[in-house]
C-alpha positions in Angstrom: 115.5 33.9 35.3 112.2 33.9 37.1 111.1 35.8 34.1 112.6 32.9 31.4 111.4 30.2 33.1 108.0 31.8 33.6 108.2 33.3 29.7 109.6 28.6 29.0 106.3 27.3 30.9 104.0 29.4 28.9 105.4 28.9 25.6 105.0 25.4 26.5 102.0 25.0 27.3 100.7 27.3 24.3 102.6 24.5 22.0 100.9 21.6 24.2 97.7 23.4 23.4 98.3 23.6 20.0 99.6 19.8 19.7 96.2 19.0 22.0 94.2 20.5 18.9 96.0 19.2 16.1 95.4 15.9 18.0 91.6 16.2 17.4 91.8 16.9 14.3 93.7 12.9 13.5 91.3 11.4 16.0 89.9 8.4 14.8 87.1 7.9 12.9 87.2 4.2 13.2 85.4 2.5 16.4 87.8 0.3 18.6 87.8 -3.5 17.6 89.3 -6.0 19.1 88.5 -9.4 17.7 89.4 -13.0 19.7 90.4 -16.0 17.5 86.5 -18.3 17.8 88.1 -21.4 15.4 90.6 -22.0 13.4 90.0 -25.1 10.5 92.7 -27.1 8.7 92.6 -29.6 6.0 91.4 -27.7 3.0 94.0 -26.9 -0.1 94.9 -23.4 -1.1 91.4 -21.9 -0.1 91.0 -18.6 -1.6 87.6 -17.5 -0.5 84.4 -18.1 1.8 80.6 -16.9 1.9 78.0 -17.4 4.2 74.7 -18.9 3.1 71.6 -17.1 5.1 69.6 -20.3 3.7 71.6 -23.4 4.4 73.2 -21.7 7.5 76.5 -22.8 6.0 80.0 -21.4 4.3 81.3 -22.7 1.3 84.5 -22.5 0.6 86.2 -22.4 -2.8 89.4 -24.7 -3.2 92.4 -23.1 -5.8 94.4 -26.5 -5.4 97.6 -26.1 -7.7 98.2 -22.8 -9.9 96.1 -20.5 -9.6 95.9 -20.3 -13.4 95.8 -23.1 -14.3 92.9 -24.8 -15.6 93.5 -28.1 -14.4 90.6 -29.0 -13.0 92.4 -29.8 -9.6 89.7 -27.2 -8.2 86.7 -27.2 -5.6 84.2 -25.8 -3.1 83.8 -27.1 0.3 81.2 -26.5 2.8 81.6 -25.7 6.2 79.4 -25.4 9.7 79.6 -22.1 11.5 81.8 -24.2 14.1 84.2 -24.6 12.0 83.4 -27.9 11.0 84.4 -29.8 7.9 80.8 -31.0 6.2 82.0 -31.9 2.9 85.7 -31.2 1.6 84.9 -31.9 -2.0 81.6 -30.5 -2.4 81.8 -29.9 -5.9 84.8 -30.8 -8.1 86.0 -30.0 -11.2 87.0 -26.7 -11.4 89.8 -25.4 -12.5 91.0 -22.4 -10.0 87.8 -21.1 -8.1 88.4 -18.3 -6.1 85.8 -15.2 -5.1 82.5 -16.6 -4.5 79.1 -15.0 -4.5 75.2 -16.5 -3.3 72.0 -15.9 -3.1 68.2 -17.4 -4.1 70.1 -20.7 -3.9 72.7 -20.3 -6.3 76.6 -20.3 -6.1 78.3 -18.2 -8.7 82.4 -18.3 -8.5 84.9 -17.2 -10.4 87.8 -20.2 -12.4 89.8 -18.4 -14.6 88.0 -17.4 -17.9 84.4 -18.1 -16.3 81.4 -17.4 -13.6 80.6 -21.4 -12.5 76.9 -20.9 -11.0 76.0 -23.9 -8.2 73.1 -24.9 -7.9 73.1 -25.3 -4.1 70.4 -28.1 -3.7 71.6 -31.1 -6.3 75.6 -29.6 -7.4 74.8 -28.5 -11.1 76.5 -26.9 -12.5 76.5 -24.0 -15.5 79.2 -22.0 -16.8 79.4 -18.8 -18.2 82.4 -18.5 -20.4 84.7 -15.1 -21.0 86.8 -16.4 -23.4 88.9 -12.2 -23.2 89.4 -12.9 -19.5 92.7 -12.9 -18.1 92.5 -13.4 -14.7 88.5 -14.0 -12.9 89.1 -13.5 -9.6 86.3 -11.9 -6.7 82.5 -11.8 -6.9 79.8 -9.6 -5.9 76.1 -9.4 -6.2 74.0 -6.5 -6.0 70.3 -6.0 -4.8 69.1 -6.3 -8.0 70.2 -9.8 -8.7 73.1 -9.4 -11.2 76.6 -10.8 -10.7 80.2 -8.5 -10.7 83.6 -10.3 -11.4 86.6 -8.6 -11.5 89.4 -9.4 -14.0 92.5 -8.8 -11.5 95.0 -8.9 -15.2 92.7 -6.8 -16.9 91.9 -3.9 -14.9 88.3 -5.0 -15.9 84.8 -6.1 -14.1 82.3 -8.3 -15.2 78.9 -8.7 -14.5 76.0 -11.4 -14.8 72.7 -9.5 -16.3 69.3 -10.9 -17.7 71.6 -14.0 -18.4 74.5 -12.5 -20.2 78.1 -12.8 -19.2 80.1 -9.9 -20.6 82.8 -7.6 -19.8 81.1 -4.2 -18.1 84.2 -1.7 -16.8 87.5 -2.2 -18.6 89.8 0.9 -16.7 93.8 1.6 -15.3 91.9 3.3 -12.2 90.8 0.2 -10.7 94.6 -1.1 -11.1 94.3 -4.5 -10.9 91.6 -5.2 -8.7 90.7 -7.7 -6.7 87.6 -7.7 -3.8 83.7 -6.6 -4.9 81.8 -5.3 -2.6 78.0 -4.7 -4.0 77.4 -1.5 -2.2 73.7 0.3 -2.4 74.6 2.4 -6.1 78.4 1.6 -5.8 81.0 -1.0 -6.2 83.4 -0.4 -3.6 86.8 -2.6 -5.0 89.8 -3.2 -3.1 93.1 -2.9 -5.4 95.8 -5.0 -5.7 97.6 -2.1 -6.9 99.9 -1.2 -10.6 101.9 -4.7 -10.7 105.3 -4.8 -13.0 105.9 -8.2 -12.5 104.2 -11.4 -11.4 102.0 -10.4 -8.4 104.8 -7.6 -7.6 103.6 -4.4 -7.6 105.3 -0.5 -8.1 102.5 0.9 -6.2 100.4 -1.2 -3.7 96.1 -0.6 -4.5 93.9 1.1 -2.4 89.8 1.4 -2.4 88.1 2.9 -5.2 84.4 2.1 -6.2 82.6 2.4 -9.1 79.6 3.8 -9.9 76.6 1.1 -11.0 74.8 3.5 -12.9 77.6 5.2 -14.9 80.5 2.8 -14.4 83.4 6.0 -13.2 86.1 5.3 -10.6 86.3 7.3 -7.8 89.0 7.6 -5.0 87.3 5.5 -1.7 87.6 8.5 0.2 91.8 8.6 -0.2 94.1 7.6 -2.5 96.8 6.6 -0.1 97.8 3.6 -1.0 98.4 0.8 1.4 98.1 -3.2 0.3 97.9 -5.6 -2.2 94.0 -5.7 -1.2 91.8 -9.3 -1.7 88.7 -9.5 0.2 86.6 -6.4 1.3 83.9 -6.5 3.6 81.1 -4.1 5.5 81.9 -3.7 9.2 77.8 -3.3 9.8 79.0 0.3 11.2 79.5 1.6 7.5 83.5 1.0 7.6 84.7 -2.3 6.4 87.4 -5.1 7.0 90.2 -5.8 3.8 92.9 -8.1 3.8 96.2 -7.8 2.8 97.5 -10.9 0.6 101.3 -10.4 0.1 101.9 -9.0 3.2 99.2 -11.1 5.8 97.2 -8.0 7.7 93.6 -7.2 8.3 93.3 -3.7 7.6 89.8 -1.6 9.1 89.3 1.2 7.2 86.9 3.7 6.3 84.6 5.5 4.0 86.9 8.3 4.3 89.6 6.4 3.8 91.4 5.9 6.9 93.7 2.7 8.0 93.8 0.7 10.9 95.6 -2.1 11.1 93.4 -4.6 13.3 96.2 -8.0 12.7 99.1 -8.7 11.0 98.0 -12.3 9.3 100.5 -14.8 7.8 100.6 -13.5 3.7 97.8 -15.0 2.0 94.8 -14.3 3.8 92.1 -13.7 1.3 89.2 -13.4 0.3 87.0 -13.3 4.0 83.7 -12.8 5.4 82.2 -11.2 8.2 78.5 -12.4 9.7 77.7 -9.1 11.9 74.8 -10.5 13.6 77.1 -13.2 14.9 79.8 -10.9 14.8 81.9 -13.8 13.1 84.5 -12.6 10.9 86.5 -15.4 9.0 90.0 -14.9 7.1 91.0 -18.1 4.5 94.8 -18.3 4.6 95.7 -19.5 1.9 99.4 -20.6 2.3 98.5 -22.1 5.3 95.6 -24.1 3.9 92.8 -23.4 7.0 90.4 -21.0 7.7 90.8 -19.0 10.4 87.3 -17.0 12.6 87.5 -14.6 15.0 85.3 -12.8 17.7 84.4 -9.3 17.0 84.3 -7.3 19.9 
């Protein structure tokens, strides 16, 4: 009996040791993140994207205000302070369904169904770069050379504005309905929505992929494991990414190796976020709720 007990204990100890080794191998590479709500701002009309302009110190917010695919002229851009106070709700109007935003050197860029809109932030003059073949332009990012990239979610494509010309840059089924874009060095990180079956429903949810700026090759970013209908993609300042899931409503933390952690359960409609590392402030447009929610990141 004693021998059996000793044998059992030894086996249990070895199993625990082996389990510990396995746990060590799967230990998270993502740093711990704590989020505390800083403020919430209401009064928007389907806010889809928010971006910070370091030149003016304000946030710009796109408002779809209607059918996201309708050319109804209802869409507009708002100006908002970093404290959440709306400075100018209808700062630039007459757009259709503006979504992703990017800002650089006094120019604000907005994806607007089948055109890229360029707004002079000083005098609010508007210039349009049409893309007649585009189906559903969505997010915007700008690389270090000042080239502007725009995802076409419904055509597995990305357009690019370079040297004053706006045209198709890459089309590839591996993009799997590209939504969020992030220019990062020599590549574009893409948050894919997934393989769409009907409307915005997906057969397979999306994950992060990367597109080489040099040769346009599309590769999985760390892992091909699907985890959501992805919208915004933002760097966390430590080599990882904050990513939103529009359909389920969630904020994820994702490593370049493809590790995924859910940080927040949100309402559906959590859209194209922004993160200000210097202020440790993360801001999420809640499109269906008509508001922005900001969080302190700790």
